N, C-alpha and C positions, 0 to 999 in steps of 0.2 A: 158555278156550284162545284167544289173538288168532288175526285172521286179517292176513294183511300185504299191501299192496298189491303186485305186481309191481313190480321193479326195472325201470324203465329211464333212461334221461339227461332230463332236459329242466333248464330254465335255472333253474327254484326250488327244486329238491331233485340232494342227493346221498348221498340215502341211502335205504332201504324207508319207505313211508310207514305209517305203522301208522294202520288206519281206527278201530280205536276210541277213536282221539283228535282228539275236537271239532275242537280251534286248528290241529289239523295241516289236516286235513281239509274244515274250513268255510273256511280259508283257501286253499285250494287249489281249490275250488269259483271261490269270489269271483274269484280268479285268470282259472281258466276262462272268467266268463260275464262279465268283464269283457274278457276276448279275443275273446270272441264277440260281442260290443258294440260293439268297433270295427273287425268287417270288416262291419258291416250295417250303419256311419257311409260306409266308406272304399265301402261299394255305394251311399248313397244322394248319397255325394261324384258317384261315378264320374255316376251314373243325372241330376245336375243336371250336369252340364259336360258330359254325349250331348246331353241335350237343347238346351241353348244354341248347341251347336256346329253342330246341326243348320241352328236355327233363324234364327242367325244369318250376315249374309256380305254382303259387298262385290257383291251383284243388286240392293242395296236393297227387299229384301223387309221387307215387316212382321213382328211377332212373329204379329200374329193368319194374316198371307197364308200365312209358314211353317208353322204349324200346320193347318191347313186342306188344303194340300196332300200334308204327309207322312200327314193321317190319313184321306186319300180325301173331307174332307167335300165337303158339296155348295157350289159358291161360287168350290171354286180352280178357276183359270186353268190351262191345259194348259200355256201357256211355267211355271208357276209349281210342276207338277209335276212337269214335267220336272228342274228346275232343281234339286230336292229329290231326287229320286228317280237322280239320273242323274251329280251334282255331288256336290254337300251329304250326302248318307247315307253313299255309299261311302269316301268322303273321308274324315267322323268315323266311320267303323268301323275305316277304316285306323290313323286315330290310336290306335284303345281298340287293337286287336290288336299293332300294333307296340311300342308301351309297354307293353305288358303281357309283349309275350315279352323282349323287352329286358331287363327289369326282372326278371321269372322266370328269362332267363340268368344274368342278374347277382347272382343270390342264392346260386347254384346254383357260380356261380363262386366268390364268396368263400367258398364251404364249403368245396368239395373243392380251394380252396388256400391257406384259412388268411390271408387276405389282403385286407384293409378295402378296399383300394386296387383290389382286380381288377372287372374287367367285363369284359363279351363282346367286346372292341376291346383288353384289357389287351397277349392274347396274338397281335396281328397279325391280328384277323379283318379287321378296319376294313379299315387298309392293304391287305391282299389284295382286299378287294373294291373296295377304290378304284385299286388297279393295273391288275384284272380292263376296272373301268367305263373307264379311262383310255387302253386298248387298246381298248375299242370308240366310245368319241365320237371321241379325235383320229387312230388308227390303222383303224379301219375294220374291225379282225380279229377274229373269232370264228368262232361256228360256222358253214358254209355257209350249211344248209339253213332257218337261223331268219328269220323277217320283221323288218325292222330294228327295229320298235317290242320286240318285245323281246330284242337285240342285249347293249345294256346291262347290263337286268337279269340276263339268263343269265350272261354272260358275270364281272357282280360277285359271281355267286353261287358259279360253277363254280370260283374264285380263292379267296371266305372257305371254300367246305367243303374243297376244296384245302390249304387251309394247317391246317385243326383235324385233316384225315386226317393229318397231317404229325405232329404235336402227340397224337395217340391212337397214333402208330405209335413214338413217346418213350413215352410209358404203358408201351410192353410191355417197353420195355429192364428187367435189372433195375437196381435202387438210383435208377431216375427218381422222384423225389421230387416234394413241389410246387415249391420252391425252383429246382429244375432246371429245371421248365417256365414258371414267369414268365421266368427268366432267358433260355431259347431261346423265349419270345413275345416279350421284349423287342427281342433279335434280328433276327427277322424282322418287328417291324416300323421299324425303323432299313430296312432292307433293303428293303421295298417302298415303301417312303417316300424312297428313293432312284431307285428304279425309276419311280414316279410322276414325282418332278422329272424323270430323262434321259426320260421320253416328253412331259413338257408344255415342255424347252427348244421340242420339234421340234414343237411344234404350232401353227395356224394363230392369228391370233386370235382368232374366229368363234370354232373349237374349244373353245380356253382357257377362253373365256366361258364356254361348256357344260359344262364340265366346273368348275370351280369351282362354278357352283350347285348342281352336283349337291354338289357334296360339303358346301354348308353344311344339306343335308337339307330334302325338300320332297314334301308329301302328294297333289299339284295333279295327279300322271300318274297317278294310281294309279285303280280303276276296280274292277268288282264281279269281273274273274275274280280280280284279287292278292287280294280282298277273301276271296274262298275259298278259294285255296292258304291267306293265313297260319290264317284260323279253321282249317283243317284243321290247320296241323302244330301249331300250340296246342291244340286238340283231343288230338292225339297226344302230348304233350310235358308237359303237366300232371298227369295223370290218372297214369302211370308216375312221375313225379317227387313228386306225392304218396303213393305207395303206399313209396317207398324215404323217408320220412321221419324214423322212426324210423334209419335209419342213416345220415341227413344230422347229424343231432340229435347222435345219437353221435360223428361224428366229428369237432363242435366241441369234442369234451374232448381232442383229439389223435389222430396217428393209431393210437401204440403201446395207449393207453388201448381206440380203438375196435375194433381188433383183440384185444383181450384183450373183447371184448364180442361177440367171431364175429362181425363188419363185412368184408367181402369187400373191403376198401381200396383196392384194384389194379383191380380190376372195376367198382366202383361209381365209381372217376374216370372210369377208360374211357367208361360211358356216359353218364354226366355229361355230356362234352365232346361226345357223341354229340348230347346232346339241344340241347345248349348250339349248336355248329356249326348245327343246322337253322334255330333259332330265329334268331341272328344273324343268318347267311346271308341267308334269307328275309327278315328285314326288309329289311337297309344295301340289298339287292339293288331292290329296291325304292321305296324311300325316300329311299337316300341316305345319308351317315354323320350320325347322333344318337350321339354317345356318350355325354351326361350320363344319361340314363334309365337306363342298366343300373347305373350308380354309385351315385347320389343314391336310388333308387326300394327297394332294398333298405335302404339306410341309416336311410332314414325306417319303414319298415317294422320296423326290428330297435328303432327307437325304441319304438315303439306297440305291439309283441306282444312284444318278444323272441325268443331264439334258439329256440325252441320250433318247430321246422316244419314241427307240424299248423297254426301258423297263422302263421308268418313266410312259409311258399312261397303261399298265398292271398294274406296281406295285400301279398306285394311283386307280385303280380301287378296287385291292383288300384287300388295306390300311382303304378305306372308306367303303368298307362292313361288314370288319373284326370289325374297331369302332363300325360303328352300332349296330352289333350284339351282342360284347361285352353290350354298350351301352341297348338295346333289355334286354339282360339277368338280367343287374346289377334292372334293373326299375323292373323286377322283385320279387327281394330276397332285395331290400335294408329296404324295410318296408311290414312285409311279411302279406298277402293276399291283400295288394296295388297295383296296375298299375299305377306306375307315370309315368308322361310323359316325353316322349325317348328324346324331345328337350332339356331335362335337363338334364337328364345324359349324351347326346354328351359330354355337356363341364367340367362335373365333372372328366372322364374319358378320356376324347382327351388331354385335357390343360394338365394333371403334365406328360404325353407322351409327346408330343410335349414338355416343356420345356427342361426335360431328354434328348430328342436327341439332343436340341439345344448348353444344356452344355456338351454333351458327343462330342458333332463334333467341337465347341472351343476349348476345351481341347484335341484333338486329332494334 
């Protein structure tokens, strides 16, 4: 009697797999090993980007000096150690954590909305955060008990999180599918953009310049407290997302098929929106608007490992982290002695890589 592997949706199989058929199982095992190698390669690329990002900067330290200060080797000056541990290291870790958070959030959003153009900012999260930051920078509005340094990120977080709470309330309505969520999100984008323009209209020249720089995205304002909060959010979000990997993979077959597999689609979408709000709101609050990572990271991961969320989720996380880490590196070396906004660099780096992968996939 032949034994069979239990069926669950995977992009390479639409029927039960006969375990005694070597041509089937052999091909499946090779596919799994190839995807595992891709994850290892992405991790290696990320580590290279991180080391270079920490070692290179506008302070003029040589690579040897940077490595000595980073590793605590004898001969490193106190100034070098302060630069590495107080400036470069937290900023490099912020780039990795924000890239991972935005890409993971984008991967989940594209899945639950079945929309390849979805990202953490498609549904108005970015616009809501920008409005909150504009109120703090231009009008000085915010919670009265907060110190000035935390006013902008707190406002950005509260408005971003509030916009997702509104979307979550919409998901509780009967018949509120992914199409309605996207349309409602687009409406919120235009609404918050109009409010931001209204606040900018009454802004002073100095406040307006500060706000425009914030919208470009920058990791230069982050330190160890921000790194700790981002790491905690990612440590909470990724395991819960990975635990739902089979349900998310099933959802790629469509809502009706997923429900026939026993997936609670409405509850799944609600929980995913909570994770997205946490990751996107914290990222925007600390570094400003970096919208490209949440879109391109998942697409690159999908081209590399497919739709199986056992590999798609970690690949998205690693891809987003690597792209933003390389963007941080380029922002420091493109113009000598100047730290360019990282939001600009993400487009300059990500778009050519994205287009190259698409062209390579179409030729395969």
